[in-house]
N, C-alpha and C positions, 0 to 999 in steps of 0.2 A: 563913954561907950558909943560906938557908931554901929548901925545895922544896915547891911546892904542885902536887898532881896532881888534875886534874878528870877524872872518869871519864865515858865515853860510848861511843857507837858512831860510827865515821867515816861520812861520806857524807850527802847531802841527804835521803835516805829517813828517816833517824833524827833529823835536826837538831832538830825541834820536839817530840820525844817526851818524856815524863816521865823516861824512863831517861837522857836526855842533859842533865839539869840541871847535872851536873858540868862538861861541856864548855861550856855556856853561861856558867857562872860563870867558867870560865877565860878565856873570850873577853872578859868584862867586865873582869876583872883586867888582861888584856893591854892593853885600850884605856885603862882608867882610869890605869894606871901607865906607859903608853907603853913597854911592853915590846917589845924587838926580837928578831926570830927569831934564835936562836943555833945550833940544830942540828936536823936531822931525818933520819929513816931509816924503814924499814918498820915499826919498832916504836913510835916516838913522835916527836912534834914538841915542841921545847923553846924557850921564850922567856925572855929575861933582862931583869930590871928592877932598879932601885935604889929601895928604899923606906926612907926615913929612914936612908940610909947603909948599909943592909943589902942585900947581893946576894940577889935572889930569882929562882929558876928556876920557871917555870910550865910544866907538862908536860901534854900531851894524848896518851894512848896511842892508837895506830892499829891495835891488835891485835883490836878488837872486845872487848866487855865481858868475856866469859867468860875471856879470856886476858890480862887487864890485868896480871897478876902478872909475866908475861914482860917487859913493857915497864918496869915499875917496878924489877924486879931489874937489868936491863941499865942503866937510867938511873942507879941508885945506884952501880953498879960504875964507870961512866964518870966520874961527877961526885963520887964519894966523899961522898955525902950521908948523914949518920947518920939512923937511924930517928927519933930525937928531934926532928930538924929537918925532918921530913916531915909533910905534912898531906894527907890524902886527902879529896876532896869527892865525894859521891855521893848518889843519890836513895834515899828510903825511903818506900815506899807505906804503911807502918804508921803514919807520922806525918802529921797533917793538913797540907794545903798552908799555907805561911806559917810553919812551925815549923822551928827549927834545934836540933840537938843535937850537941854536941861531946864527945868522950871521948878518954881517953888510951890505952885498950886495950879488948879485948872480942872476942866472937865475930863471925862475919860476919853474923849475923842473917838468914841466907837470901839475902844479896846475892851474886850470883855473881862480880861484879868484885872485891869485897873478899875473898871466899873465895879467889880466885886469888892475890891479893897476899899474904894470910896464908900460903898454902901455899908460894909461891915464896920468901918471906922467912923462912919457918919461925919465925914469931913472930906473936902477936896483940897485941903491945905496940906498936901503930901508931896514932898520933894521927889522928883522923878527924872529919869534919863531915858529919852526915846532914842533908839538906834534904828536908823533908816534901813529898810529891807526891800524897798521898791527897786525892781530891776527891769531888764529888757522884756521879760515875759509877763509884765504887768497887764492885766486884762483891760481891754479897751473900754468896756462898760463896767462901771463900778457898782454892780449889784451886790447886795449882802451875800448872796450865795456864792458868787464868783470870787469875792474877796476872802470869804471863809475858806474856800478851796485854795486860793493863792497862797495864803500865809502857811498852809500846811504842805506846800511844795518845798523841795530842796533848793538850795542855792545852785546856780549854774556853775560850770567849771571855772569860769573867769572870776566870779564872785568868791568861790572857795579859795582861789589863789590869793585874793586880797583879804579874806576874812581874818587870818591870823593877825594882820596889821591892825585891822579895825578893833579886834578884841583887845589887843595891847593898848590901843588908844583909850578904850573904855576903862581899862584897868588904871591907866595913867590919870584919867579924869576922876576916877573914884579916889585915888590917892590925893589928888589935888583937893577934892571936896573934903576929905578928912583933915588935911593940913591947913587949907586956906579958906574953906567955907564955900558956899554955893555961888554967891555973886561973882567972886573972882574966877571961879572955875567956869561959870557960864561965859564970861568974857573970853576965856582961853579956848574953850572947846565947843561952843555952839556954832558949828559951821560944817561945811562939807569938806572932808579931808582928801578924797580922791574919787574919781569916777572911772570905774573899770572900762567903760566904753571908750573913754578918751585916752586912758593910760595903759590899756591892755595891749 
């Protein structure tokens, strides 16, 4: 069994923000692989799919970003998902839009959702996929307050044009992770796929 967790904030207010690209990636996975709703509570919603004979659970925490760790911890306890079979998808404003980076471990990099997960699981050995959301409206001064506001802004029109392609690439990377493992998938997908400023 493999478990994919897309991070985001619940509710229409946040649906189209940069911070919610993990949720939007999860929604594409659910649609693409015809996943069926399996379980839901106040902490998370869980969907189940079969991808090349592998059972895959797609999870969307409902705790708001800063408390994502509570959802992931409870989900792992219920479904007995090992950390090695877990993949966290989340936004990274330090990466340009159109860039994917997968890693097997590491610090939270300033991301509150991943920080919560690392704290609750008491380990930074957590496979993750960072999706770049840095765009042309990126603040000149990287203060905590400005960046917190930035990730809660919507993608601009040109980014929204390319977003479906990026989300499909994320789903392809997830499928590769399931079938071929993380090292091979990192070699294939750890790069910038397109820059809207240059290709728009």
